[in-house]
C-alpha positions as CSV (number, residue, x, y, z in Angstrom):
1,M,109.4,142.3,117.1
2,A,107.6,139.1,115.8
3,T,109.7,136.1,116.9
4,K,109.4,132.8,115.1
5,I,110.6,129.3,115.9
6,R,111.9,128.0,112.6
7,L,114.5,125.9,110.8
8,Q,117.9,127.0,109.4
9,R,119.1,124.7,106.6
10,F,122.6,123.1,106.7
11,G,124.1,120.0,105.1
12,K,124.9,119.1,101.5
13,K,122.7,118.9,98.5
14,G,120.1,116.1,98.9
15,K,121.1,115.6,102.6
16,P,119.6,118.5,104.5
17,F,120.3,119.1,108.2
18,Y,118.4,121.7,110.2
19,H,118.9,123.9,113.3
20,V,115.8,124.8,115.2
21,V,116.2,128.5,116.1
22,V,114.3,131.5,117.5
23,A,114.7,134.4,115.1
24,D,113.1,137.6,114.0
25,S,110.6,136.9,111.3
26,R,112.2,139.7,109.1
27,S,115.7,138.1,109.1
28,P,116.7,135.7,106.3
29,R,116.3,132.0,106.6
30,D,119.9,131.2,107.3
31,G,120.7,134.7,108.7
32,K,120.9,136.1,112.3
33,F,118.9,134.3,115.0
34,I,118.2,135.0,118.7
35,E,118.8,131.6,120.2
36,R,119.4,128.0,119.0
37,L,117.0,125.5,120.5
38,G,118.2,122.2,118.9
39,S,118.6,120.3,115.7
40,Y,116.5,118.2,113.3
41,N,117.9,115.5,111.0
42,P,115.3,114.1,108.6
43,N,117.8,111.8,106.9
44,T,117.4,109.0,109.5
45,N,114.3,106.9,110.0
46,P,112.7,107.8,112.4
47,A,114.0,111.4,112.2
48,T,116.5,112.5,114.8
49,I,115.3,115.4,116.9
50,D,117.4,117.1,119.6
51,I,115.5,119.9,121.4
52,N,116.2,121.9,124.6
53,F,112.8,121.2,126.1
54,E,112.8,123.9,128.8
55,K,114.0,126.7,126.5
56,A,111.5,125.7,123.8
57,L,108.7,125.7,126.3
58,E,109.8,129.1,127.6
59,W,109.8,130.6,124.1
60,V,106.4,129.1,123.2
61,N,104.9,130.5,126.5
62,S,106.5,133.9,125.6
63,G,104.5,134.0,122.4
64,A,107.0,132.8,119.8
65,Q,105.2,131.4,116.8
66,P,106.5,128.2,115.3
67,T,106.4,127.5,111.6
68,D,104.4,124.4,110.4
69,T,107.4,122.1,110.5
70,C,108.6,123.4,113.8
71,R,105.0,123.1,115.3
72,A,105.1,119.4,114.2
73,I,108.5,119.0,115.8
74,L,107.5,120.6,119.1
75,S,104.3,118.5,119.1
76,Y,106.4,115.4,118.6
77,K,108.6,116.2,121.5
78,G,105.7,117.1,123.8
79,V,106.4,120.9,124.2
80,L,102.9,121.9,123.0
81,Y,101.2,119.3,125.1
82,K,103.1,120.5,128.1
83,K,102.0,124.1,127.4
84,H,98.4,122.9,127.1
85,L,98.6,121.1,130.5
86,E,100.2,124.2,132.1
87,G,97.3,126.3,130.8
88,G,94.9,123.9,132.5
89,V,96.8,124.2,135.8
90,K,96.6,128.1,135.5
91,K,92.8,127.9,134.9
92,G,92.4,125.5,137.9
93,A,91.1,122.6,135.8
94,L,93.7,120.3,137.3
95,T,96.6,120.3,139.7
96,A,100.3,120.4,138.9
97,E,100.6,116.7,140.1
98,Q,97.8,115.6,137.8
99,A,99.4,117.5,134.9
100,E,102.8,116.0,135.5
101,A,101.2,112.5,135.7
102,K,99.4,113.0,132.5
103,F,102.6,114.3,130.8
104,N,104.7,111.3,132.0
105,E,102.0,108.9,130.8
106,W,102.0,110.6,127.4
107,L,105.8,110.4,127.3
108,Q,105.7,106.6,128.0
109,G,103.2,106.0,125.3
110,K,105.2,108.1,122.8
111,G,108.4,106.2,123.7
112,A,106.6,102.9,123.2
113,K,105.3,104.0,119.8
114,I,108.8,105.1,118.7
115,E,110.3,101.8,119.9
116,G,107.6,99.9,118.1
117,K,108.3,101.8,114.9
118,K,112.1,101.1,115.2
119,E,111.4,97.3,115.7
120,T,109.0,97.3,112.7
121,L,111.7,98.9,110.6
122,T,114.3,96.5,111.8
123,S,112.2,93.5,111.1
124,A,111.2,94.8,107.7
125,K,114.8,95.4,106.8
126,E,115.7,91.9,108.0
127,E,112.9,90.4,105.9
128,A,113.9,92.3,102.9
129,R,117.5,91.1,103.3
130,K,116.3,87.5,103.6
131,A,114.1,87.9,100.5
132,A,117.0,89.3,98.6
133,L,119.3,86.4,99.6
134,A,116.6,83.9,98.7
135,A,116.1,85.5,95.3
136,E,119.9,85.5,94.7
137,S,120.2,81.8,95.6
138,K,117.3,81.0,93.3
139,K,118.9,83.0,90.5
140,K,122.2,81.1,91.0
141,Q,120.4,77.8,90.9
142,D,118.6,78.7,87.7
143,R,121.9,79.9,86.2
144,A,123.6,76.6,87.1
145,A,120.6,74.6,85.7
146,A,120.8,76.6,82.5
147,L,124.5,76.0,82.2
148,A,124.1,72.2,82.8
149,A,121.4,72.0,80.2
150,K,123.6,73.9,77.7
151,N,126.6,71.7,78.4
152,A,124.7,68.4,78.3
153,P,124.0,68.3,74.5
154,V,127.6,69.2,73.8
155,A,128.8,66.1,75.7
156,E,126.3,63.9,73.8
157,E,127.6,65.3,70.5
158,V,131.1,64.6,71.5
159,E,130.2,61.0,72.4
160,E,128.4,60.6,69.0
161,E,131.4,62.0,67.2
162,A,133.7,59.6,69.0
163,V,131.5,56.7,68.0
164,A,131.3,57.9,64.4
165,D,135.1,58.3,64.3
166,A,135.6,54.7,65.7
167,E,133.3,53.1,63.1
168,P,135.2,54.2,59.9
169,T,138.4,52.9,61.5
170,A,136.9,49.4,61.6
171,E,135.7,49.7,58.1
172,A,139.2,50.9,57.0
173,V,140.7,47.8,58.7
174,E,138.3,45.6,56.8
175,T,139.1,47.4,53.5
176,E,142.8,47.0,54.1
177,A,142.4,43.3,54.8
178,A,140.3,42.7,51.7
179,P,143.0,43.5,49.1
180,E,145.4,41.0,50.7
181,V,142.8,38.3,50.3
182,A,142.2,39.4,46.7
183,A,145.9,39.3,46.0
184,E,146.2,35.6,46.9
185,P,143.9,34.4,44.2
186,A,145.8,36.5,41.6
187,A,149.0,34.8,42.6
188,E,147.3,31.5,42.2
189,A,146.1,32.6,38.7
190,E,149.6,33.6,37.7
191,A,151.1,30.3,38.9
192,T,148.5,28.3,37.0
193,P,149.7,29.1,33.4
194,A,153.3,28.3,34.3
195,D,152.3,25.0,35.7
196,D,150.4,24.2,32.5
197,A,153.5,25.0,30.4
198,E,155.7,22.7,32.5
199,K,153.1,20.0,32.2
200,A,153.0,20.5,28.4
201,E,156.8,20.0,28.2
């Protein structure tokens, strides 16, 4: 029986979640499996991988063939590197203590890389948030300036209309006053013939 280390798909559409399992290569993708080794969630950044290291190493040493994605996952978690070091110990190229020291050093370097990536992502997210806030504040300022520019001519027009309304009122006052003045000479003109008649008598 050819055993494979492969993924079983779970999760909803567009949000996949995988179980890492050991299964017969002839069984369906989401069908029967021999043993479950862990899980893989690609929806997070970096991806969340939870693997039973000892069982995965045991199956790899037993000849189980990982698929391409599972090979990348096992390499990421150090299972394949551990197998490589154990092969060197069996051949006598290095001692078990040297192999363990090398593996621990690799683990520390890998952990530092992961932490660095997380910090980079966090800082990039913070910078993107600050840039978005700056763009939003600039947009608000531009909008306020545009509204002020739009409302300023309206205020000037209102003032001009008020001045224009005030000027005809003064002219009307002068026009009303003018007929009174004109009426006085007419009265004088009417009185003058009567006076002449009295004088003639």
